[in-house]
C-alpha positions as CSV (number, residue, x, y, z in Angstrom):
1,M,-39.8,40.4,135.7
2,S,-37.3,41.8,133.2
3,A,-38.0,41.6,129.5
4,P,-35.9,39.1,127.5
5,S,-32.7,40.7,126.1
6,A,-33.2,41.4,122.4
7,W,-29.7,43.1,122.5
8,L,-27.0,43.4,125.1
9,R,-23.7,45.3,125.5
10,L,-21.1,42.9,127.0
11,L,-18.5,44.0,129.4
12,L,-15.6,43.4,127.0
13,Q,-13.9,46.6,125.7
14,F,-11.3,47.2,123.0
15,D,-9.0,50.0,121.8
16,V,-11.0,51.8,119.1
17,A,-7.9,53.6,117.6
18,R,-6.0,50.4,117.2
19,M,-8.9,48.6,115.6
20,Q,-9.4,51.5,113.2
21,Q,-5.7,51.4,112.3
22,D,-6.1,47.7,111.3
23,S,-9.4,48.1,109.5
24,D,-8.1,51.1,107.5
25,R,-5.2,49.1,106.0
26,F,-7.4,47.8,103.2
27,A,-8.1,49.2,99.8
28,A,-11.6,49.3,98.2
29,A,-10.7,46.3,96.0
30,D,-10.2,44.2,99.1
31,W,-13.9,44.5,100.1
32,I,-16.6,42.2,98.6
33,S,-20.2,43.4,98.1
34,H,-22.6,41.4,100.1
35,F,-24.2,38.6,98.1
36,N,-27.8,39.3,99.3
37,T,-28.4,42.3,97.1
38,C,-32.1,42.4,97.7
39,A,-31.5,43.0,101.4
40,Y,-29.9,46.4,101.3
41,E,-29.6,49.7,99.5
42,N,-26.5,51.8,98.7
43,G,-23.6,49.7,99.8
44,W,-22.9,46.8,102.2
45,S,-19.6,45.0,101.9
46,C,-17.5,42.4,103.7
47,L,-13.9,41.6,104.3
48,P,-13.3,38.0,105.6
49,L,-10.8,37.6,108.4
50,R,-11.7,34.0,109.1
51,A,-13.5,32.0,106.4
52,P,-14.1,28.5,105.2
53,G,-10.6,27.1,104.3
54,G,-9.1,30.5,105.0
55,D,-10.3,31.8,101.6
56,A,-10.4,35.6,101.7
57,R,-12.9,35.7,98.8
58,Q,-15.4,33.4,100.5
59,I,-18.3,35.2,102.3
60,M,-21.0,32.6,101.9
61,P,-21.9,30.8,105.1
62,L,-21.2,27.1,104.8
63,D,-22.6,24.6,107.2
64,G,-20.0,22.2,108.6
65,A,-17.1,24.2,107.0
66,S,-13.7,24.3,108.6
67,Y,-12.9,28.0,109.3
68,A,-9.4,29.3,109.3
69,D,-7.6,32.7,109.3
70,T,-7.4,34.5,106.0
71,P,-4.3,36.3,104.7
72,Q,-6.2,39.5,105.5
73,L,-6.2,38.7,109.2
74,A,-2.4,38.4,109.2
75,R,-2.3,42.2,108.3
76,C,-4.3,43.1,111.4
77,P,-2.2,42.4,114.6
78,Y,-4.6,44.1,117.0
79,L,-7.7,42.5,115.5
80,Q,-6.0,39.1,116.1
81,Q,-5.7,40.1,119.7
82,V,-9.4,41.1,119.8
83,I,-10.5,37.7,118.4
84,G,-8.1,36.0,120.8
85,R,-10.0,37.6,123.8
86,F,-12.9,35.3,123.0
87,E,-12.4,32.1,125.0
88,C,-14.6,30.1,122.6
89,E,-14.4,28.8,119.1
90,V,-14.7,31.6,116.6
91,G,-16.0,30.5,113.1
92,A,-16.6,33.4,110.7
93,A,-14.9,36.7,111.5
94,R,-15.6,39.6,109.1
95,L,-15.3,43.3,108.8
96,M,-18.7,44.5,107.7
97,A,-18.9,48.0,106.1
98,L,-22.2,49.8,105.6
99,A,-21.8,52.9,103.4
100,A,-23.0,56.3,104.3
101,G,-26.7,56.6,103.5
102,A,-27.0,52.8,103.2
103,V,-29.9,50.7,104.7
104,I,-30.2,47.1,105.5
105,R,-33.9,46.2,105.2
106,E,-35.8,44.6,108.0
107,H,-35.2,40.8,108.2
108,T,-34.4,38.0,110.6
109,D,-31.4,35.7,110.9
110,P,-32.4,32.5,112.5
111,G,-29.8,30.3,114.2
112,T,-27.4,33.1,115.4
113,A,-28.7,33.6,119.0
114,L,-27.0,32.4,122.2
115,A,-29.4,29.6,122.7
116,D,-28.9,28.3,119.1
117,G,-25.2,27.4,119.8
118,V,-23.8,30.0,117.4
119,T,-23.7,33.5,118.9
120,R,-23.1,36.5,116.6
121,I,-21.2,39.4,118.2
122,H,-20.8,42.9,116.8
123,I,-17.8,45.1,117.7
124,P,-18.2,48.6,116.2
125,I,-14.9,50.1,114.9
126,H,-16.1,53.1,112.8
127,T,-19.5,54.4,113.7
128,S,-21.5,57.5,114.8
129,P,-24.7,58.1,116.7
130,R,-26.4,58.3,113.4
131,V,-25.9,54.6,112.8
132,L,-29.0,52.9,114.2
133,F,-30.2,49.3,114.5
134,H,-34.0,49.0,114.7
135,I,-34.7,45.9,116.7
136,E,-38.4,44.9,117.0
137,G,-39.1,48.5,115.9
138,Q,-36.9,50.1,118.6
139,P,-33.8,52.2,117.6
140,V,-30.5,51.2,119.2
141,H,-27.0,52.6,118.7
142,F,-24.1,50.2,119.2
143,D,-21.2,52.4,120.3
144,A,-17.6,51.7,119.3
145,G,-15.1,49.6,121.2
146,H,-17.7,47.4,123.0
147,A,-18.8,43.9,122.2
148,W,-22.6,43.8,121.4
149,Y,-25.0,41.0,121.0
150,M,-28.3,41.1,119.1
151,D,-30.8,38.3,119.0
152,A,-30.9,38.2,115.2
153,S,-34.0,36.0,115.3
154,C,-35.8,39.2,116.2
155,R,-37.0,41.6,113.4
156,H,-34.2,44.0,112.8
157,A,-32.9,46.6,110.3
158,V,-29.9,48.9,110.1
159,A,-29.6,52.5,108.7
160,N,-26.4,54.6,108.4
161,H,-27.6,58.2,108.4
162,G,-24.0,59.4,108.9
163,H,-21.5,60.9,106.5
164,A,-19.0,58.0,106.6
165,A,-19.0,54.2,106.3
166,R,-19.8,52.2,109.4
167,V,-17.4,49.3,110.0
168,H,-18.1,46.5,112.5
169,L,-16.0,43.4,113.3
170,V,-18.6,40.6,113.3
171,L,-17.8,37.3,115.0
172,D,-19.8,34.0,114.9
173,C,-18.9,32.4,118.3
174,T,-19.7,28.8,119.4
175,T,-21.6,29.2,122.6
176,N,-19.8,27.7,125.6
177,D,-19.7,28.2,129.4
178,W,-17.2,31.2,129.1
179,L,-19.6,33.0,126.7
180,R,-22.6,32.3,128.9
181,D,-20.7,33.7,131.8
182,Q,-20.0,36.9,129.8
183,F,-23.7,37.3,129.1
184,A,-24.7,36.6,132.7
185,A,-22.2,39.2,133.9
186,A,-23.7,41.8,131.6
187,G,-27.3,41.1,132.9
188,F,-28.6,39.0,130.1
189,V,-32.2,37.8,130.3
190,P,-32.8,34.8,128.1
191,R,-35.8,34.5,125.9
192,P,-38.1,31.5,126.8
193,A,-37.9,28.5,124.5
194,P,-40.4,28.8,121.6
195,R,-43.6,26.9,122.5
196,Y,-43.7,25.2,119.2
197,G,-40.0,24.6,118.7
198,V,-39.6,27.4,116.1
199,R,-39.5,31.1,116.7
200,G,-42.3,32.9,114.8
201,I,-44.8,30.1,115.3
202,H,-47.3,31.0,118.1
203,D,-50.9,30.5,119.2
204,G,-52.1,33.1,116.8
205,N,-50.9,31.4,113.6
206,V,-50.2,27.7,114.5
207,H,-53.6,26.4,113.3
208,E,-53.3,28.2,110.0
209,L,-49.8,26.8,109.6
210,I,-51.0,23.2,110.3
211,A,-53.7,23.5,107.7
212,S,-51.3,24.9,105.2
213,L,-48.8,22.0,105.8
214,R,-51.6,19.5,105.4
215,R,-52.6,21.1,102.1
216,I,-49.1,20.7,100.8
217,G,-49.4,17.0,101.4
218,A,-45.8,16.0,101.2
219,P,-44.7,13.5,103.8
220,A,-42.3,16.0,105.5
221,A,-45.0,18.7,105.6
222,V,-47.6,16.3,107.0
223,A,-45.1,15.1,109.7
224,E,-44.5,18.7,110.7
225,A,-48.3,19.3,110.8
226,D,-48.7,16.3,113.1
227,R,-45.9,17.5,115.4
228,L,-47.4,20.9,115.7
229,A,-50.9,19.5,116.3
230,A,-49.6,17.2,119.1
231,L,-48.0,20.2,120.7
232,C,-51.2,22.2,120.4
233,A,-53.1,19.4,122.1
234,R,-50.6,19.3,125.0
235,V,-50.4,23.1,125.6
236,T,-54.2,23.4,125.6
237,A,-55.0,20.3,127.7
């Protein structure tokens, strides 16, 4: 049986030179440093192309926000075509730049996997073989011009060991039948649903977590402890 897909190169391809022409239109002042300064070293910045209310200075994710094209996207005719190739709703669309020598520390991003309903897609524009993702400890290079998926609920980090900034177009896509078909065509192997409803909770830590929740004592914590305990009883019966 094949292992579940922690990452996947989709069959969609794009013109790298035309994407670079669009992404290179912007001055340094147009880019916004990523707000999570504890997560990286040496330079990680963002340029919103679709954002809440179309605000080109808004890079914070906002639940329930109405996303719209920013004025920056109007300057990028080919990137408009790239986004238009996705026959699904696209929420946030951003250019993400990782400076030469920069590192994004290992972390997880729950809620951005295909099964979660919001699927994050990376399309490398400027990159080199010295730009590596480390996904569950395994190094992976996302080559330019292709659409790439990573199950961001996995442990992952990124390092740019090259001599120039890495730039990706990153899209948050609403999962639909068209997107599922794209994944199936590329050989996607889905991860099984988490046994306890939340990734990261497993047989090795669930009892400790239940005890911790009961010690907290708050009604919501106790209710979650009861839910996990009932699941434990079912899976071990």
